[in-house]
ROVOBA-756332 format. One record per atom (N, C-alpha, C, O): residue number from 1; residue in three letters; atom name; x, y, z. Coordinates in steps of 0.02 Angstrom, whole numbers, always signed. Layout:
// residues N
<rec NUM "Ala" "CA" <X Y Z>>
...
This chain:
// residues 59
<rec 1 "Met" "N" <+1038 +1961 -1088>>
<rec 1 "Met" "CA" <+970 +1942 -1069>>
<rec 1 "Met" "C" <+976 +1888 -1016>>
<rec 1 "Met" "O" <+1004 +1834 -1028>>
<rec 2 "Ser" "N" <+949 +1900 -958>>
<rec 2 "Ser" "CA" <+952 +1850 -904>>
<rec 2 "Ser" "C" <+892 +1804 -910>>
<rec 2 "Ser" "O" <+837 +1825 -927>>
<rec 3 "Lys" "N" <+904 +1741 -894>>
<rec 3 "Lys" "CA" <+851 +1690 -898>>
<rec 3 "Lys" "C" <+815 +1688 -831>>
<rec 3 "Lys" "O" <+846 +1676 -779>>
<rec 4 "Arg" "N" <+750 +1700 -832>>
<rec 4 "Arg" "CA" <+710 +1698 -771>>
<rec 4 "Arg" "C" <+657 +1644 -779>>
<rec 4 "Arg" "O" <+624 +1640 -831>>
<rec 5 "Gly" "N" <+649 +1603 -727>>
<rec 5 "Gly" "CA" <+597 +1552 -728>>
<rec 5 "Gly" "C" <+621 +1488 -761>>
<rec 5 "Gly" "O" <+680 +1479 -775>>
<rec 6 "Phe" "N" <+573 +1445 -773>>
<rec 6 "Phe" "CA" <+587 +1379 -802>>
<rec 6 "Phe" "C" <+554 +1374 -870>>
<rec 6 "Phe" "O" <+502 +1405 -883>>
<rec 7 "Ser" "N" <+583 +1334 -914>>
<rec 7 "Ser" "CA" <+553 +1324 -979>>
<rec 7 "Ser" "C" <+497 +1273 -974>>
<rec 7 "Ser" "O" <+491 +1237 -924>>
<rec 8 "Leu" "N" <+456 +1270 -1025>>
<rec 8 "Leu" "CA" <+399 +1224 -1026>>
<rec 8 "Leu" "C" <+423 +1152 -1023>>
<rec 8 "Leu" "O" <+393 +1111 -988>>
<rec 9 "Ile" "N" <+477 +1136 -1057>>
<rec 9 "Ile" "CA" <+504 +1068 -1057>>
<rec 9 "Ile" "C" <+526 +1048 -987>>
<rec 9 "Ile" "O" <+513 +993 -964>>
<rec 10 "Glu" "N" <+560 +1093 -952>>
<rec 10 "Glu" "CA" <+582 +1078 -884>>
<rec 10 "Glu" "C" <+523 +1065 -837>>
<rec 10 "Glu" "O" <+525 +1019 -797>>
<rec 11 "Leu" "N" <+471 +1105 -844>>
<rec 11 "Leu" "CA" <+412 +1095 -802>>
<rec 11 "Leu" "C" <+377 +1029 -819>>
<rec 11 "Leu" "O" <+355 +994 -774>>
<rec 12 "Leu" "N" <+373 +1012 -883>>
<rec 12 "Leu" "CA" <+341 +948 -902>>
<rec 12 "Leu" "C" <+381 +889 -877>>
<rec 12 "Leu" "O" <+352 +838 -856>>
<rec 13 "Val" "N" <+447 +893 -878>>
<rec 13 "Val" "CA" <+488 +838 -853>>
<rec 13 "Val" "C" <+477 +830 -778>>
<rec 13 "Val" "O" <+469 +773 -754>>
<rec 14 "Val" "N" <+475 +884 -741>>
<rec 14 "Val" "CA" <+464 +880 -668>>
<rec 14 "Val" "C" <+395 +852 -653>>
<rec 14 "Val" "O" <+387 +810 -609>>
<rec 15 "Ile" "N" <+344 +874 -690>>
<rec 15 "Ile" "CA" <+276 +849 -680>>
<rec 15 "Ile" "C" <+273 +774 -697>>
<rec 15 "Ile" "O" <+240 +736 -662>>
<rec 16 "Gly" "N" <+308 +753 -749>>
<rec 16 "Gly" "CA" <+310 +682 -767>>
<rec 16 "Gly" "C" <+342 +640 -713>>
<rec 16 "Gly" "O" <+317 +587 -695>>
<rec 17 "Ile" "N" <+398 +664 -686>>
<rec 17 "Ile" "CA" <+432 +627 -633>>
<rec 17 "Ile" "C" <+388 +623 -571>>
<rec 17 "Ile" "O" <+383 +570 -540>>
<rec 18 "Leu" "N" <+356 +678 -553>>
<rec 18 "Leu" "CA" <+311 +678 -495>>
<rec 18 "Leu" "C" <+252 +630 -506>>
<rec 18 "Leu" "O" <+231 +595 -460>>
<rec 19 "Gly" "N" <+227 +627 -567>>
<rec 19 "Gly" "CA" <+172 +581 -583>>
<rec 19 "Gly" "C" <+193 +509 -573>>
<rec 19 "Gly" "O" <+155 +469 -545>>
<rec 20 "Val" "N" <+252 +492 -595>>
<rec 20 "Val" "CA" <+277 +423 -587>>
<rec 20 "Val" "C" <+286 +407 -512>>
<rec 20 "Val" "O" <+267 +353 -490>>
<rec 21 "Leu" "N" <+315 +454 -475>>
<rec 21 "Leu" "CA" <+324 +442 -403>>
<rec 21 "Leu" "C" <+258 +434 -366>>
<rec 21 "Leu" "O" <+252 +391 -323>>
<rec 22 "Val" "N" <+208 +474 -384>>
<rec 22 "Val" "CA" <+142 +468 -353>>
<rec 22 "Val" "C" <+111 +401 -370>>
<rec 22 "Val" "O" <+82 +368 -327>>
<rec 23 "Ala" "N" <+116 +380 -433>>
<rec 23 "Ala" "CA" <+87 +316 -454>>
<rec 23 "Ala" "C" <+119 +258 -416>>
<rec 23 "Ala" "O" <+84 +213 -393>>
<rec 24 "Val" "N" <+184 +259 -409>>
<rec 24 "Val" "CA" <+219 +206 -372>>
<rec 24 "Val" "C" <+199 +208 -299>>
<rec 24 "Val" "O" <+189 +155 -268>>
<rec 25 "Gly" "N" <+194 +267 -270>>
<rec 25 "Gly" "CA" <+175 +273 -200>>
<rec 25 "Gly" "C" <+105 +247 -187>>
<rec 25 "Gly" "O" <+93 +213 -137>>
<rec 26 "Ile" "N" <+58 +262 -232>>
<rec 26 "Ile" "CA" <-10 +238 -224>>
<rec 26 "Ile" "C" <-12 +162 -230>>
<rec 26 "Ile" "O" <-46 +128 -190>>
<rec 27 "Phe" "N" <+25 +134 -278>>
<rec 27 "Phe" "CA" <+27 +61 -285>>
<rec 27 "Phe" "C" <+55 +29 -222>>
<rec 27 "Phe" "O" <+27 -21 -199>>
<rec 28 "Met" "N" <+108 +56 -194>>
<rec 28 "Met" "CA" <+139 +28 -134>>
<rec 28 "Met" "C" <+92 +34 -74>>
<rec 28 "Met" "O" <+89 -11 -32>>
<rec 29 "Tyr" "N" <+55 +88 -69>>
<rec 29 "Tyr" "CA" <+7 +97 -14>>
<rec 29 "Tyr" "C" <-47 +44 -17>>
<rec 29 "Tyr" "O" <-61 +12 +34>>
<rec 30 "Phe" "N" <-77 +34 -76>>
<rec 30 "Phe" "CA" <-131 -16 -81>>
<rec 30 "Phe" "C" <-105 -87 -72>>
<rec 30 "Phe" "O" <-140 -130 -46>>
<rec 31 "Glu" "N" <-43 -99 -92>>
<rec 31 "Glu" "CA" <-13 -165 -80>>
<rec 31 "Glu" "C" <-3 -176 -5>>
<rec 31 "Glu" "O" <-14 -232 +19>>
<rec 32 "Ala" "N" <+18 -126 +31>>
<rec 32 "Ala" "CA" <+27 -132 +104>>
<rec 32 "Ala" "C" <-40 -143 +139>>
<rec 32 "Ala" "O" <-44 -183 +185>>
<rec 33 "Val" "N" <-92 -109 +116>>
<rec 33 "Val" "CA" <-159 -118 +145>>
<rec 33 "Val" "C" <-183 -189 +132>>
<rec 33 "Val" "O" <-211 -221 +176>>
<rec 34 "Arg" "N" <-172 -214 +71>>
<rec 34 "Arg" "CA" <-193 -282 +54>>
<rec 34 "Arg" "C" <-156 -333 +97>>
<rec 34 "Arg" "O" <-187 -381 +121>>
<rec 35 "Gln" "N" <-92 -324 +107>>
<rec 35 "Gln" "CA" <-52 -370 +147>>
<rec 35 "Gln" "C" <-75 -367 +220>>
<rec 35 "Gln" "O" <-78 -419 +254>>
<rec 36 "Ala" "N" <-91 -308 +246>>
<rec 36 "Ala" "CA" <-115 -302 +315>>
<rec 36 "Ala" "C" <-181 -338 +324>>
<rec 36 "Ala" "O" <-191 -372 +374>>
<rec 37 "Lys" "N" <-226 -331 +276>>
<rec 37 "Lys" "CA" <-291 -366 +280>>
<rec 37 "Lys" "C" <-281 -442 +278>>
<rec 37 "Lys" "O" <-314 -479 +314>>
<rec 38 "Arg" "N" <-235 -464 +236>>
<rec 38 "Arg" "CA" <-221 -536 +231>>
<rec 38 "Arg" "C" <-194 -562 +298>>
<rec 38 "Arg" "O" <-214 -616 +320>>
<rec 39 "Thr" "N" <-151 -524 +330>>
<rec 39 "Thr" "CA" <-124 -545 +395>>
<rec 39 "Thr" "C" <-179 -548 +448>>
<rec 39 "Thr" "O" <-180 -595 +487>>
<rec 40 "Val" "N" <-223 -499 +449>>
<rec 40 "Val" "CA" <-279 -500 +496>>
<rec 40 "Val" "C" <-323 -560 +484>>
<rec 40 "Val" "O" <-343 -593 +532>>
<rec 41 "His" "N" <-339 -575 +422>>
<rec 41 "His" "CA" <-381 -634 +406>>
<rec 41 "His" "C" <-347 -698 +428>>
<rec 41 "His" "O" <-380 -743 +455>>
<rec 42 "Phe" "N" <-282 -703 +418>>
<rec 42 "Phe" "CA" <-245 -762 +438>>
<rec 42 "Phe" "C" <-250 -773 +513>>
<rec 42 "Phe" "O" <-264 -829 +535>>
<rec 43 "Tyr" "N" <-239 -721 +552>>
<rec 43 "Tyr" "CA" <-242 -728 +625>>
<rec 43 "Tyr" "C" <-313 -739 +649>>
<rec 43 "Tyr" "O" <-323 -774 +700>>
<rec 44 "Asn" "N" <-363 -712 +616>>
<rec 44 "Asn" "CA" <-433 -726 +634>>
<rec 44 "Asn" "C" <-450 -799 +623>>
<rec 44 "Asn" "O" <-482 -830 +665>>
<rec 45 "Ile" "N" <-427 -827 +567>>
<rec 45 "Ile" "CA" <-439 -898 +554>>
<rec 45 "Ile" "C" <-404 -941 +605>>
<rec 45 "Ile" "O" <-431 -990 +629>>
<rec 46 "Lys" "N" <-343 -922 +622>>
<rec 46 "Lys" "CA" <-305 -959 +673>>
<rec 46 "Lys" "C" <-341 -957 +740>>
<rec 46 "Lys" "O" <-345 -1008 +775>>
<rec 47 "Leu" "N" <-368 -899 +759>>
<rec 47 "Leu" "CA" <-404 -892 +822>>
<rec 47 "Leu" "C" <-467 -934 +823>>
<rec 47 "Leu" "O" <-482 -966 +873>>
<rec 48 "Ile" "N" <-504 -935 +768>>
<rec 48 "Ile" "CA" <-564 -976 +763>>
<rec 48 "Ile" "C" <-547 -1050 +769>>
<rec 48 "Ile" "O" <-581 -1087 +803>>
<rec 49 "Lys" "N" <-493 -1070 +736>>
<rec 49 "Lys" "CA" <-471 -1140 +739>>
<rec 49 "Lys" "C" <-455 -1160 +811>>
<rec 49 "Lys" "O" <-476 -1213 +835>>
<rec 50 "Glu" "N" <-417 -1117 +846>>
<rec 50 "Glu" "CA" <-400 -1132 +915>>
<rec 50 "Glu" "C" <-461 -1133 +960>>
<rec 50 "Glu" "O" <-466 -1175 +1005>>
<rec 51 "Ala" "N" <-509 -1089 +949>>
<rec 51 "Ala" "CA" <-570 -1088 +989>>
<rec 51 "Ala" "C" <-610 -1151 +977>>
<rec 51 "Ala" "O" <-638 -1179 +1024>>
<rec 52 "Leu" "N" <-614 -1175 +915>>
<rec 52 "Leu" "CA" <-649 -1237 +900>>
<rec 52 "Leu" "C" <-615 -1297 +932>>
<rec 52 "Leu" "O" <-648 -1342 +958>>
<rec 53 "Glu" "N" <-549 -1298 +932>>
<rec 53 "Glu" "CA" <-513 -1352 +964>>
<rec 53 "Glu" "C" <-527 -1354 +1039>>
<rec 53 "Glu" "O" <-538 -1407 +1067>>
<rec 54 "Ile" "N" <-527 -1296 +1071>>
<rec 54 "Ile" "CA" <-542 -1293 +1143>>
<rec 54 "Ile" "C" <-614 -1315 +1155>>
<rec 54 "Ile" "O" <-627 -1352 +1203>>
<rec 55 "Tyr" "N" <-660 -1294 +1114>>
<rec 55 "Tyr" "CA" <-730 -1312 +1121>>
<rec 55 "Tyr" "C" <-738 -1388 +1117>>
<rec 55 "Tyr" "O" <-772 -1418 +1159>>
<rec 56 "Tyr" "N" <-708 -1419 +1067>>
<rec 56 "Tyr" "CA" <-716 -1492 +1058>>
<rec 56 "Tyr" "C" <-678 -1531 +1111>>
<rec 56 "Tyr" "O" <-698 -1587 +1127>>
<rec 57 "Leu" "N" <-624 -1505 +1139>>
<rec 57 "Leu" "CA" <-588 -1539 +1192>>
<rec 57 "Leu" "C" <-628 -1538 +1257>>
<rec 57 "Leu" "O" <-625 -1585 +1296>>
<rec 58 "Lys" "N" <-665 -1484 +1270>>
<rec 58 "Lys" "CA" <-705 -1479 +1331>>
<rec 58 "Lys" "C" <-770 -1518 +1325>>
<rec 58 "Lys" "O" <-800 -1535 +1376>>
<rec 59 "Lys" "N" <-791 -1533 +1266>>
<rec 59 "Lys" "CA" <-856 -1566 +1255>>
<rec 59 "Lys" "C" <-856 -1637 +1277>>
<rec 59 "Lys" "O" <-907 -1671 +1270>>
């Protein structure tokens, strides 16, 4: 008797591994987005600070 296909246990293991990989990938994606937003906010604050310094020096 030749074995054709995969057993239920094998399929469940693969689905479980894929689920873990997807969860980690989603977490890393949202962490990267959060870090990018933080960097943009930091540079916006720096730009506003420099603009205020220029404004008060010219005044």
